[in-house]
C-alpha positions as CSV (number, residue, x, y, z in Angstrom):
1,M,15.3,-26.9,-114.6
2,A,11.1,-27.3,-115.0
3,K,10.5,-27.6,-118.6
4,K,8.4,-24.8,-119.3
5,Q,4.7,-25.8,-120.5
6,Q,3.7,-24.7,-124.2
7,I,0.2,-22.7,-123.7
8,P,-2.0,-24.5,-126.3
9,K,-3.1,-22.0,-128.9
10,A,-6.9,-21.1,-129.4
11,D,-8.8,-22.9,-131.9
12,Q,-9.1,-20.5,-134.9
13,S,-11.4,-22.7,-136.9
14,K,-15.1,-21.8,-137.6
15,P,-17.6,-24.0,-135.7
16,K,-19.0,-26.6,-137.5
17,A,-22.6,-25.8,-138.9
18,S,-25.3,-28.2,-137.7
19,P,-26.8,-30.4,-140.2
20,A,-29.9,-28.4,-140.0
21,N,-28.4,-25.2,-140.5
22,R,-26.0,-25.9,-143.3
23,Q,-26.9,-25.3,-146.8
24,P,-26.6,-28.0,-149.4
25,Q,-23.3,-28.6,-150.7
26,Q,-22.8,-27.6,-154.5
27,A,-22.7,-30.5,-157.1
28,S,-20.1,-28.5,-159.1
29,K,-18.3,-31.5,-160.1
30,P,-19.0,-35.1,-161.0
31,V,-19.2,-37.6,-158.5
32,A,-16.5,-40.4,-158.6
33,K,-18.0,-44.0,-158.3
34,T,-16.8,-46.0,-155.6
35,R,-17.3,-49.6,-154.4
36,T,-19.5,-48.3,-151.5
37,Y,-21.3,-46.3,-154.5
38,N,-22.0,-49.7,-156.0
39,W,-22.9,-52.0,-153.3
40,Y,-25.6,-49.2,-152.1
41,V,-27.1,-49.3,-155.4
42,I,-27.0,-53.1,-155.9
43,I,-28.5,-53.1,-152.3
44,L,-31.2,-50.9,-153.3
45,M,-32.1,-53.0,-156.6
46,I,-32.1,-56.2,-154.6
47,V,-34.6,-55.0,-151.6
48,A,-36.9,-53.4,-154.2
49,F,-36.9,-56.8,-156.4
50,A,-37.2,-58.9,-153.3
51,V,-40.3,-57.1,-151.9
52,N,-42.3,-56.8,-155.2
53,A,-41.2,-60.3,-156.6
54,R,-44.6,-61.6,-155.6
55,T,-46.7,-59.8,-158.2
56,I,-44.7,-61.6,-160.9
57,G,-47.4,-64.4,-160.3
58,Y,-50.5,-61.8,-160.5
59,E,-52.8,-61.5,-163.1
60,Y,-53.4,-58.5,-165.6
61,T,-55.7,-56.0,-163.3
62,Y,-57.8,-53.0,-163.7
63,D,-56.8,-50.8,-166.6
64,D,-54.2,-53.1,-167.9
65,A,-57.1,-54.6,-170.3
66,V,-56.6,-51.4,-172.1
67,F,-53.4,-52.8,-173.4
68,T,-53.5,-56.7,-172.6
69,S,-57.1,-57.8,-174.1
70,K,-57.2,-60.1,-176.9
71,G,-58.7,-58.7,-179.9
72,N,-57.4,-55.1,-179.4
73,L,-55.0,-53.1,-181.8
74,I,-51.7,-54.8,-180.4
75,D,-53.2,-58.0,-180.7
76,I,-54.7,-58.2,-184.0
77,R,-52.0,-56.5,-186.0
78,G,-49.3,-58.6,-188.0
79,M,-45.9,-59.2,-186.5
80,G,-47.3,-59.6,-183.1
81,G,-48.1,-56.0,-182.4
82,L,-45.2,-54.0,-184.3
83,S,-46.9,-53.0,-187.0
84,A,-49.2,-51.1,-184.7
85,I,-46.9,-48.7,-183.5
86,P,-47.1,-46.1,-186.1
87,E,-50.7,-46.0,-185.1
88,L,-50.3,-46.2,-181.5
89,F,-48.1,-42.5,-182.2
90,T,-50.8,-41.1,-184.0
91,H,-53.5,-41.5,-182.0
92,G,-54.4,-41.3,-178.3
93,K,-53.8,-43.4,-175.6
94,N,-57.0,-45.9,-175.7
95,Y,-56.9,-46.2,-179.7
96,C,-55.7,-49.5,-179.3
97,F,-58.5,-50.6,-177.0
98,D,-61.8,-49.2,-178.2
99,K,-60.5,-47.2,-181.3
100,S,-61.5,-43.9,-179.6
101,N,-58.9,-40.8,-180.2
102,N,-58.8,-39.8,-176.8
103,G,-57.4,-41.0,-173.5
104,S,-54.4,-38.6,-173.5
105,Y,-51.6,-38.8,-175.6
106,R,-49.1,-41.4,-174.1
107,P,-47.8,-43.5,-177.2
108,L,-44.7,-44.9,-175.2
109,L,-46.5,-47.1,-173.1
110,P,-48.9,-49.1,-175.5
111,T,-45.3,-49.2,-177.9
112,T,-43.7,-51.0,-174.7
113,F,-46.6,-53.7,-174.9
114,A,-46.9,-54.2,-178.7
115,I,-43.2,-54.7,-178.5
116,E,-43.6,-57.1,-175.5
117,H,-46.5,-58.8,-176.9
118,S,-44.4,-59.5,-180.4
119,I,-41.9,-61.3,-178.4
120,F,-43.7,-63.1,-175.8
121,G,-47.7,-62.8,-176.5
122,F,-49.9,-61.4,-173.6
123,N,-48.0,-63.0,-170.5
124,P,-48.8,-61.0,-167.1
125,A,-45.8,-62.8,-165.6
126,V,-43.7,-61.4,-168.4
127,S,-45.2,-58.0,-168.1
128,H,-44.7,-57.8,-164.4
129,F,-41.2,-59.0,-164.2
130,I,-40.5,-56.0,-166.9
131,N,-42.0,-53.6,-164.5
132,L,-39.9,-54.8,-161.8
133,V,-36.6,-54.6,-163.8
134,L,-37.4,-51.1,-165.0
135,F,-38.2,-50.0,-161.3
136,C,-35.1,-51.1,-160.3
137,V,-33.1,-49.3,-163.4
138,L,-35.0,-46.2,-162.0
139,I,-33.7,-46.5,-158.5
140,M,-30.2,-47.0,-160.1
141,L,-30.7,-43.3,-161.9
142,L,-32.6,-42.1,-159.0
143,Y,-29.5,-42.8,-156.8
144,K,-27.2,-40.8,-159.5
145,V,-29.2,-38.0,-159.6
146,L,-29.0,-37.6,-155.5
147,R,-25.2,-38.2,-155.3
148,R,-25.1,-35.6,-157.8
149,I,-27.0,-33.2,-156.1
150,L,-25.7,-34.1,-152.7
151,S,-22.2,-34.4,-153.9
152,N,-20.6,-33.7,-150.5
153,Y,-23.0,-35.7,-148.2
154,S,-22.2,-39.3,-147.4
155,P,-23.0,-41.8,-150.2
156,Y,-24.9,-43.3,-147.2
157,V,-27.6,-40.4,-146.9
158,P,-29.3,-41.0,-150.5
159,F,-29.0,-44.6,-149.9
160,L,-31.6,-44.2,-147.0
161,I,-33.6,-41.8,-148.8
162,L,-34.2,-44.2,-151.7
163,L,-34.6,-47.2,-149.7
164,L,-37.9,-45.5,-148.0
165,F,-38.8,-44.0,-151.3
166,E,-38.5,-47.6,-152.9
167,L,-40.6,-49.4,-150.0
168,H,-43.0,-46.9,-149.5
169,P,-46.8,-48.4,-149.6
170,V,-48.1,-45.8,-151.5
171,H,-45.8,-47.0,-154.6
172,T,-47.7,-50.4,-154.6
173,E,-50.0,-49.4,-157.4
174,V,-47.2,-48.3,-159.4
175,M,-45.5,-51.6,-158.9
176,A,-48.2,-54.2,-158.6
177,S,-50.2,-52.3,-162.1
178,V,-48.7,-53.1,-165.2
179,K,-50.4,-50.3,-166.8
180,S,-48.5,-48.1,-164.1
181,R,-45.4,-48.5,-166.4
182,D,-46.0,-45.3,-167.4
183,E,-45.1,-43.6,-164.1
184,I,-41.7,-45.6,-164.3
185,L,-40.7,-44.9,-167.7
186,A,-41.8,-41.3,-167.4
187,L,-39.6,-41.1,-164.1
188,L,-36.8,-43.3,-165.5
189,F,-36.3,-40.9,-168.7
190,T,-36.4,-37.6,-166.5
191,C,-33.8,-39.0,-164.5
192,M,-31.7,-39.2,-167.5
193,S,-32.7,-36.0,-168.7
194,M,-31.6,-34.2,-165.8
195,L,-28.1,-36.4,-165.5
196,E,-27.2,-34.7,-168.7
197,T,-28.3,-31.3,-167.7
198,F,-26.1,-32.0,-164.7
199,K,-23.3,-32.9,-167.2
200,Y,-24.0,-29.7,-169.3
201,M,-23.7,-27.5,-166.3
202,N,-20.2,-29.1,-165.7
203,A,-18.7,-29.4,-169.2
204,N,-21.1,-26.7,-171.4
205,K,-21.4,-29.2,-174.3
206,T,-24.1,-28.5,-176.5
207,K,-24.7,-32.3,-176.9
208,N,-25.8,-32.8,-173.2
209,L,-28.3,-30.2,-173.8
210,V,-30.1,-31.9,-176.8
211,L,-29.7,-35.4,-175.1
212,S,-31.6,-33.8,-171.8
213,G,-34.3,-32.2,-174.5
214,L,-34.4,-35.8,-176.4
215,Y,-34.6,-37.8,-173.1
216,F,-37.2,-35.4,-171.7
217,F,-39.3,-35.5,-174.6
218,I,-39.5,-39.4,-174.3
219,A,-40.5,-38.8,-170.5
220,L,-43.4,-36.9,-171.7
221,L,-44.3,-39.6,-174.2
222,A,-44.9,-41.9,-171.4
223,K,-46.8,-39.6,-169.2
224,E,-47.5,-36.0,-168.6
225,S,-46.5,-36.1,-164.9
226,P,-42.8,-34.8,-165.8
227,A,-44.2,-31.4,-166.5
228,S,-43.6,-30.8,-163.1
229,F,-39.8,-30.7,-163.9
230,L,-40.5,-27.6,-165.6
231,A,-40.3,-26.1,-162.2
232,I,-38.0,-28.7,-160.7
233,V,-35.1,-28.5,-163.3
234,P,-34.3,-24.6,-162.6
235,L,-34.9,-25.0,-159.0
236,T,-32.5,-28.0,-158.6
237,L,-29.8,-26.1,-160.6
238,Y,-30.4,-22.9,-158.4
239,F,-30.3,-25.1,-155.1
240,F,-26.9,-27.2,-156.0
241,F,-25.0,-25.5,-158.8
242,N,-22.9,-22.5,-158.5
243,S,-24.0,-20.8,-161.4
244,D,-25.4,-17.9,-162.8
245,L,-29.2,-17.5,-163.6
246,K,-28.3,-17.3,-167.4
247,K,-26.7,-20.6,-167.4
248,I,-29.5,-22.1,-165.1
249,A,-31.8,-20.8,-167.7
250,A,-30.0,-22.1,-170.9
251,A,-29.6,-25.6,-169.0
252,S,-33.6,-25.7,-168.2
253,A,-34.5,-24.3,-171.8
254,P,-34.8,-27.8,-173.6
255,Y,-37.2,-28.7,-171.0
256,F,-39.5,-25.7,-172.1
257,I,-38.7,-26.1,-175.7
258,V,-39.8,-30.0,-176.1
259,T,-42.8,-29.6,-173.8
260,V,-44.1,-26.9,-176.0
261,V,-43.4,-29.2,-179.2
262,F,-45.3,-32.2,-177.0
263,V,-48.2,-29.9,-176.3
264,L,-48.4,-29.0,-180.1
265,I,-48.3,-32.7,-181.2
266,R,-50.8,-33.6,-178.5
267,N,-53.2,-31.1,-179.4
268,M,-53.1,-32.2,-183.2
269,I,-53.5,-35.6,-182.6
270,L,-56.2,-36.0,-179.8
271,Q,-59.8,-35.2,-180.6
272,A,-61.8,-32.6,-179.6
273,G,-63.1,-32.7,-175.9
274,A,-60.7,-35.6,-175.7
275,G,-59.5,-34.7,-171.9
276,D,-63.2,-34.5,-170.8
277,V,-64.4,-37.0,-168.1
278,S,-67.8,-37.6,-165.9
279,I,-68.1,-36.9,-162.4
280,T,-67.5,-40.8,-161.8
281,E,-64.5,-40.6,-163.0
282,N,-63.4,-37.4,-161.5
283,T,-65.2,-35.5,-158.9
284,F,-63.6,-32.1,-159.8
285,A,-66.0,-32.5,-163.2
286,G,-69.1,-31.7,-161.0
287,I,-67.8,-28.8,-159.4
288,T,-68.9,-25.5,-160.4
289,N,-67.1,-22.7,-158.4
290,F,-63.5,-22.3,-157.0
291,P,-64.6,-22.6,-153.4
292,D,-65.4,-25.9,-153.9
293,R,-63.0,-26.9,-155.9
294,L,-60.0,-25.5,-153.6
295,G,-61.9,-27.0,-150.7
296,T,-61.7,-30.4,-152.4
297,I,-58.0,-30.0,-153.4
298,L,-57.1,-29.1,-150.1
299,I,-58.8,-32.1,-148.6
300,I,-57.1,-34.5,-151.0
301,Q,-53.6,-33.0,-150.2
302,L,-54.0,-33.5,-146.6
303,K,-55.2,-37.0,-147.4
304,Y,-51.9,-37.6,-149.4
305,L,-49.8,-36.1,-146.6
306,E,-51.7,-38.5,-144.3
307,L,-50.7,-41.3,-146.2
308,L,-47.1,-40.4,-146.7
309,F,-46.8,-40.3,-143.1
310,F,-49.0,-43.2,-142.0
311,P,-49.9,-45.2,-145.2
312,H,-53.0,-47.0,-144.3
313,P,-55.8,-47.9,-145.6
314,L,-54.5,-48.0,-149.2
315,S,-57.0,-48.1,-152.2
316,F,-57.3,-48.8,-155.9
317,D,-59.6,-45.7,-156.2
318,Y,-60.6,-42.4,-154.6
319,S,-63.1,-41.2,-156.9
320,Y,-67.0,-39.9,-156.5
321,N,-67.9,-40.0,-153.7
322,Q,-65.0,-41.2,-151.5
323,V,-63.8,-37.7,-151.6
324,P,-66.9,-35.6,-151.4
325,I,-66.9,-31.7,-152.8
326,T,-65.9,-29.6,-150.0
327,H,-66.2,-25.9,-149.3
328,I,-62.9,-23.9,-148.6
329,T,-65.1,-23.1,-145.3
330,N,-64.7,-26.9,-144.2
331,Y,-62.7,-26.9,-140.9
332,V,-60.4,-29.6,-142.4
333,A,-59.9,-28.0,-145.7
334,L,-58.9,-24.9,-143.5
335,I,-56.3,-27.1,-141.7
336,S,-54.8,-28.4,-144.9
337,L,-54.4,-24.6,-146.0
338,V,-52.7,-23.6,-142.6
339,I,-50.5,-26.6,-143.1
340,F,-49.6,-26.2,-146.6
341,T,-49.4,-22.3,-146.3
342,G,-47.0,-22.6,-143.2
343,L,-44.6,-24.9,-145.2
344,F,-44.8,-22.8,-148.2
345,V,-43.8,-19.7,-146.3
346,Y,-41.1,-21.6,-144.9
347,A,-39.6,-22.7,-148.0
348,A,-40.0,-19.4,-149.5
349,I,-38.2,-17.6,-146.4
350,N,-35.3,-20.1,-146.7
351,V,-34.9,-20.3,-150.4
352,K,-32.0,-17.2,-150.4
353,R,-30.3,-19.7,-147.9
354,K,-30.7,-22.8,-150.1
355,S,-31.8,-24.7,-147.3
356,I,-32.3,-28.5,-148.0
357,Y,-35.5,-28.5,-146.3
358,A,-36.9,-25.5,-148.3
359,Y,-35.6,-27.5,-151.7
360,S,-37.4,-30.7,-150.7
361,I,-40.5,-28.6,-149.8
362,L,-40.8,-27.3,-153.0
363,F,-39.7,-30.1,-154.7
364,Y,-43.1,-31.7,-153.4
365,F,-45.4,-28.8,-154.1
366,F,-44.1,-28.6,-157.7
367,A,-44.4,-32.7,-158.1
368,M,-47.9,-32.9,-156.8
369,G,-49.0,-29.5,-158.5
370,V,-49.6,-31.5,-161.5
371,T,-52.1,-33.9,-160.6
372,S,-53.6,-31.5,-157.8
373,G,-56.4,-30.6,-160.1
374,L,-55.6,-26.8,-159.6
375,L,-54.1,-25.8,-163.0
376,V,-55.6,-28.8,-165.1
377,Q,-58.4,-31.3,-164.8
378,I,-57.1,-35.1,-165.3
379,G,-58.7,-38.4,-165.3
380,A,-59.1,-39.1,-162.0
381,T,-59.8,-37.5,-158.8
382,A,-56.8,-38.6,-156.8
383,G,-54.5,-41.4,-156.9
384,E,-51.7,-43.3,-154.9
385,R,-49.6,-43.1,-158.1
386,F,-50.1,-39.5,-158.1
387,M,-47.6,-39.2,-155.4
388,F,-44.9,-41.3,-157.0
389,I,-42.5,-38.2,-157.9
390,G,-43.6,-36.0,-154.9
391,S,-42.8,-38.5,-152.1
392,L,-39.3,-38.3,-153.0
393,G,-39.1,-35.0,-151.6
394,F,-41.0,-36.3,-148.2
395,C,-38.2,-39.1,-148.1
396,I,-35.4,-36.5,-148.2
397,I,-37.0,-34.7,-145.4
398,V,-37.6,-37.8,-143.3
399,V,-34.2,-38.8,-143.4
400,L,-32.6,-35.3,-142.8
401,L,-34.9,-34.7,-140.0
402,L,-34.0,-37.8,-138.2
403,A,-30.3,-37.4,-139.0
404,K,-30.6,-33.8,-137.0
405,L,-32.4,-35.4,-134.6
406,F,-29.7,-38.2,-133.6
407,K,-27.2,-35.1,-134.3
408,I,-25.8,-37.1,-137.3
409,D,-22.7,-35.7,-139.3
410,I,-24.7,-36.2,-143.2
411,N,-21.2,-35.1,-144.8
412,T,-19.5,-38.7,-143.3
413,A,-22.6,-40.4,-142.2
414,T,-22.1,-44.2,-142.5
415,Y,-24.0,-47.4,-140.7
416,E,-21.2,-47.9,-138.1
417,T,-20.9,-43.9,-137.3
418,S,-24.5,-43.6,-137.1
419,R,-26.2,-46.8,-135.7
420,N,-29.3,-45.4,-133.7
421,F,-30.3,-43.3,-136.6
422,S,-29.8,-46.5,-139.0
423,Y,-31.9,-48.8,-137.0
424,V,-34.8,-46.1,-136.8
425,I,-34.3,-46.0,-140.6
426,I,-34.2,-49.9,-141.2
427,L,-37.3,-50.2,-138.9
428,I,-39.3,-47.8,-140.9
429,A,-38.1,-49.8,-144.0
430,V,-39.2,-53.0,-142.8
431,L,-42.9,-51.8,-141.5
432,Y,-42.8,-50.3,-145.3
433,S,-41.9,-53.5,-146.6
434,V,-44.3,-55.5,-144.6
435,K,-47.4,-53.1,-145.7
436,T,-46.3,-53.1,-149.1
437,M,-46.0,-57.1,-149.7
438,A,-49.6,-57.3,-147.7
439,R,-50.8,-54.4,-150.0
440,N,-49.1,-56.2,-153.1
441,E,-51.8,-59.1,-152.3
442,D,-54.8,-57.1,-153.1
443,W,-53.7,-56.9,-156.8
444,K,-53.4,-60.8,-157.2
445,S,-56.6,-60.3,-159.5
446,N,-59.4,-57.9,-160.0
447,L,-62.0,-59.6,-157.6
448,D,-58.9,-59.3,-154.8
449,L,-58.4,-55.6,-155.9
450,F,-62.1,-54.7,-156.0
451,K,-62.8,-56.7,-152.9
452,S,-60.5,-54.4,-151.1
453,G,-61.7,-51.6,-152.4
454,V,-65.4,-51.6,-151.6
455,I,-63.7,-52.3,-147.8
456,T,-61.0,-48.9,-148.0
457,A,-63.4,-46.7,-150.1
458,P,-66.7,-47.8,-149.4
459,N,-68.2,-44.3,-150.7
460,S,-66.7,-44.7,-154.0
461,W,-69.0,-45.3,-156.9
462,R,-66.2,-46.6,-159.0
463,A,-65.0,-49.2,-156.4
464,Q,-68.7,-50.4,-156.0
465,N,-69.1,-51.0,-159.7
466,C,-65.9,-52.6,-160.5
467,L,-66.7,-55.2,-157.7
468,A,-70.3,-55.6,-159.2
469,V,-68.9,-55.7,-163.0
470,E,-66.2,-58.5,-162.3
471,Y,-69.0,-60.5,-160.3
472,K,-71.2,-60.3,-163.7
473,R,-68.2,-60.9,-165.8
474,L,-67.9,-64.4,-163.8
475,A,-71.1,-65.1,-163.6
476,T,-71.6,-64.9,-167.5
477,G,-68.5,-67.5,-168.0
478,E,-70.0,-69.7,-165.0
479,Q,-71.7,-73.1,-166.4
480,N,-72.8,-74.3,-162.8
481,P,-76.5,-72.6,-162.0
482,Q,-76.5,-72.6,-158.4
483,V,-72.7,-70.9,-158.6
484,Q,-73.9,-68.5,-161.3
485,S,-77.1,-67.3,-159.2
486,Q,-74.9,-66.8,-156.4
487,L,-72.3,-64.9,-158.4
488,C,-75.4,-62.8,-159.9
489,T,-76.7,-62.0,-156.2
490,E,-73.3,-60.3,-155.5
491,A,-73.3,-58.3,-158.5
492,I,-76.9,-57.0,-158.1
493,K,-75.8,-56.2,-154.2
494,Y,-72.9,-53.8,-155.4
495,Y,-74.4,-52.4,-158.6
496,K,-77.5,-51.1,-156.4
497,N,-74.6,-50.1,-153.7
498,S,-73.1,-48.1,-156.8
499,I,-76.4,-46.6,-157.8
500,V,-77.1,-45.3,-153.9
501,I,-73.8,-43.6,-154.5
502,Y,-74.5,-41.9,-157.7
503,S,-77.9,-42.4,-159.4
504,K,-77.5,-41.1,-163.2
505,K,-75.2,-43.5,-164.5
506,A,-77.2,-45.4,-167.4
507,D,-74.6,-48.2,-167.8
508,S,-75.0,-49.4,-163.8
509,Y,-78.8,-50.0,-164.4
510,G,-78.0,-51.4,-168.0
511,D,-76.2,-53.9,-166.5
512,L,-78.3,-54.2,-163.2
513,G,-80.8,-55.5,-166.0
514,A,-78.5,-57.6,-167.7
515,V,-77.7,-59.4,-164.2
516,Y,-81.3,-59.9,-163.6
517,F,-82.1,-61.5,-167.2
518,M,-79.5,-64.1,-166.3
519,Q,-81.2,-64.9,-163.0
520,K,-84.5,-64.9,-165.2
521,N,-86.2,-62.1,-163.3
522,Y,-87.4,-60.6,-166.1
523,D,-89.7,-58.2,-164.6
524,S,-86.8,-56.5,-162.8
525,A,-84.9,-56.9,-165.9
526,I,-87.1,-54.7,-168.0
527,I,-87.5,-52.1,-165.2
528,Y,-83.4,-51.4,-164.6
529,L,-83.1,-51.4,-168.6
530,K,-85.8,-49.2,-168.9
531,R,-84.5,-46.9,-166.6
532,A,-81.2,-47.1,-168.1
533,L,-82.5,-45.9,-171.6
534,E,-84.2,-42.9,-169.9
535,L,-80.8,-41.7,-169.0
536,N,-79.2,-42.6,-172.2
537,P,-81.6,-43.5,-174.9
538,K,-78.2,-44.4,-177.2
539,L,-76.9,-47.3,-174.8
540,S,-76.6,-50.0,-177.0
541,N,-76.1,-52.6,-174.8
542,A,-79.1,-51.6,-172.7
543,T,-81.4,-51.7,-176.3
544,A,-79.9,-55.1,-177.2
545,N,-80.6,-56.7,-174.0
546,M,-84.2,-55.3,-173.8
547,G,-84.7,-56.8,-177.0
548,T,-83.3,-60.1,-175.6
549,V,-85.5,-59.8,-172.6
550,Y,-88.6,-59.4,-174.8
551,L,-87.2,-61.9,-177.5
552,T,-86.9,-64.4,-174.7
553,L,-90.7,-64.0,-173.4
554,Q,-91.7,-64.4,-177.2
555,K,-92.9,-60.6,-177.5
556,Y,-91.4,-60.4,-181.2
557,H,-93.0,-57.0,-181.9
558,D,-91.7,-55.4,-179.1
559,A,-88.1,-56.9,-179.2
560,L,-88.2,-55.8,-182.9
561,G,-88.0,-52.1,-181.9
562,Y,-85.2,-52.5,-179.7
563,Y,-82.9,-54.6,-181.9
564,R,-83.9,-52.2,-184.4
565,T,-82.6,-49.4,-182.4
566,T,-79.3,-51.5,-181.8
567,V,-78.2,-52.1,-184.9
568,E,-78.7,-48.3,-186.0
569,L,-76.7,-47.3,-182.8
570,D,-74.1,-50.4,-183.7
571,P,-73.9,-51.8,-187.1
572,N,-71.5,-54.4,-186.7
573,N,-73.3,-55.9,-183.3
574,V,-73.8,-59.3,-184.9
575,I,-76.3,-60.7,-181.9
576,A,-78.6,-57.9,-182.6
577,Q,-78.3,-58.4,-186.3
578,F,-79.2,-62.1,-186.0
579,N,-81.5,-61.6,-183.3
580,L,-83.6,-58.8,-185.2
581,A,-83.5,-61.4,-188.3
582,V,-85.1,-64.0,-186.1
583,C,-87.7,-61.7,-184.9
584,Y,-88.7,-60.6,-188.5
585,Y,-89.2,-64.3,-189.2
586,Q,-91.6,-64.8,-186.1
587,E,-93.7,-61.7,-187.4
588,Q,-93.7,-63.3,-191.0
589,K,-91.6,-60.4,-192.5
590,Y,-89.6,-63.1,-194.7
591,D,-87.9,-60.6,-196.8
592,S,-86.5,-58.4,-193.8
593,A,-85.4,-62.0,-192.1
594,A,-83.3,-63.0,-194.9
595,T,-81.9,-59.9,-195.5
596,G,-81.0,-59.7,-191.7
597,F,-79.6,-63.1,-191.7
598,T,-77.3,-62.3,-194.8
599,K,-75.9,-58.9,-192.8
600,S,-75.2,-61.1,-189.6
601,I,-73.2,-63.4,-192.0
602,A,-71.2,-60.6,-193.4
603,I,-70.7,-59.4,-190.1
604,S,-69.5,-62.8,-188.7
605,P,-70.4,-65.9,-190.6
606,E,-68.9,-68.0,-187.5
607,Y,-71.5,-66.1,-185.1
608,N,-73.8,-69.1,-183.3
609,N,-72.0,-72.0,-184.8
610,H,-72.8,-70.6,-188.4
611,K,-76.6,-70.8,-187.6
612,A,-77.2,-67.9,-190.0
613,F,-76.4,-70.1,-193.1
614,E,-79.1,-72.7,-191.7
615,Y,-81.7,-70.0,-191.4
616,A,-81.1,-68.0,-194.0
617,G,-81.6,-71.1,-196.1
618,I,-85.0,-71.7,-194.4
619,V,-85.9,-68.0,-195.1
620,Y,-85.2,-68.1,-198.8
621,R,-87.2,-71.6,-199.1
622,T,-90.1,-69.8,-197.4
623,I,-90.1,-67.2,-199.7
624,G,-89.6,-69.2,-203.1
625,K,-86.0,-67.9,-203.8
626,L,-85.1,-71.7,-204.2
627,D,-81.6,-70.7,-205.8
628,S,-80.3,-68.7,-202.7
629,A,-82.1,-71.2,-200.6
630,M,-79.8,-74.1,-201.8
631,K,-76.6,-71.6,-201.7
632,Y,-77.1,-71.2,-198.0
633,E,-78.5,-74.9,-197.4
634,A,-75.1,-75.9,-198.9
635,L,-73.0,-73.5,-196.9
636,A,-74.7,-74.8,-193.8
637,K,-73.9,-78.3,-194.3
638,Q,-70.3,-77.4,-195.4
639,F,-69.7,-75.9,-191.6
640,K,-71.6,-78.5,-189.9
């Protein structure tokens, strides 16, 4: 008898949701570490270090000089800079460089340089190495954050997200510029803060709230950009934790509290007008109406999005007039408005569904909003470093969209189960690596960086001016007259280019006049120095150089007036004080000459190989004050 066949039961299970429709998994429990987790972190750190290792051999460049120049606060204080730390916490960022109490309040960054200098001195290799190590630590912490919020996703997914993030060429500035350590530190401590917040969400321990606030305060001391996490943290908790709004508010409270404290401290320390910038630093300083401001913002944001998709060409600067002031009615600005409005509407519609795409878009918007110029004016028009945090949201979307395209189950994905998907991600990572290493080469030295800048941002006043300044610096130290003349010619070219872009910067004319003086073209030197003083009569460098031109031409009376003005503007300018005394002597005003030489000795006895002692002796003998003459003549012999 034939055995009766069993009719299979219908599948009663619910159909699986596709990766595109699936809501983000709730990070309700801590993620256990696994060998796979450890290997992913190790691979990410090795790749990040290897791709950027060449930067260890690079020089200090661009803004690095604020913290690493000889003679600044970090360098001159005892104990190799450690004793400067209290002053760094009670003054603005630029105080260690030019004693100005402005430049924003970011004491953590110069403090790290003070500690570094106390141990290693100013050594660019050490500085670059420290940045690389900190970046690797940041990648490890970011992996922990992503694993916690995407707790039911495969560990392979955050690995791929961070592989693209760490290799993206827009981050070369952060990696190759020592000064951009502030970006790394800010995000690093923010990650530590978020991990403590996640612990609180799981364990309800007050100590985690305290630690989250402490770490976030340290992040703000590095740079103000973490302020975007005032929105990102509650957004993350809403999307990835099964908690009510009351608990989300409690977990987010430390971020708001320490931000208020930070702002109060910042306002007490920085002098009035510390945040003011010129149009050459930030194009927004020249915008007087909202339609122009919004149009320019939209142009910049579209450029950021373009560079995230296609990171070429890259530049160290995007200031005036590389990004021109643009009215909202400009068609490119309108295209940008349509794109970003569409993204925002999509995100808003899908917030309730807790779509991972909606989260990533909002993460990007919040991260980019701080530096957009919409809410507050910052010290630069635009910059690739401003994409550092926001690009993480972009990388999340790229990986998940590709997973959807290849129909990958992101909950169980591995390399073995998603080879074609993996190959595409790896190909993108390789292309990123090639571009990053090529771009890193531009940061080898100031000359390399600024040369690349005038190519990739030819309309930038700053790019042209920086290259001119570098050629001028090289010419000043050059001993070969022929080579010096060639360097001066290059400097003149780029100073004139910068003046074409922006014709109201007094320093450009003053520096150009100084270069013509080096070439012994005195007529041109006078023309440009006078123009500088027309724009800024208190430009002490220009008054001093004008005095030097007339002194060289033996027009002592004319030189006197400019040197008098210089010492009034800058009483500690030993060169001007010494040359003023020389002019007084040539004009037979011996009493004033004697006073001038003694003042120059008081400022710097070593200047001009102690010549002031010898000249003071001559002047005092001329006016019959033999005791004083013998005193200075004896000192002159002592130093010979």
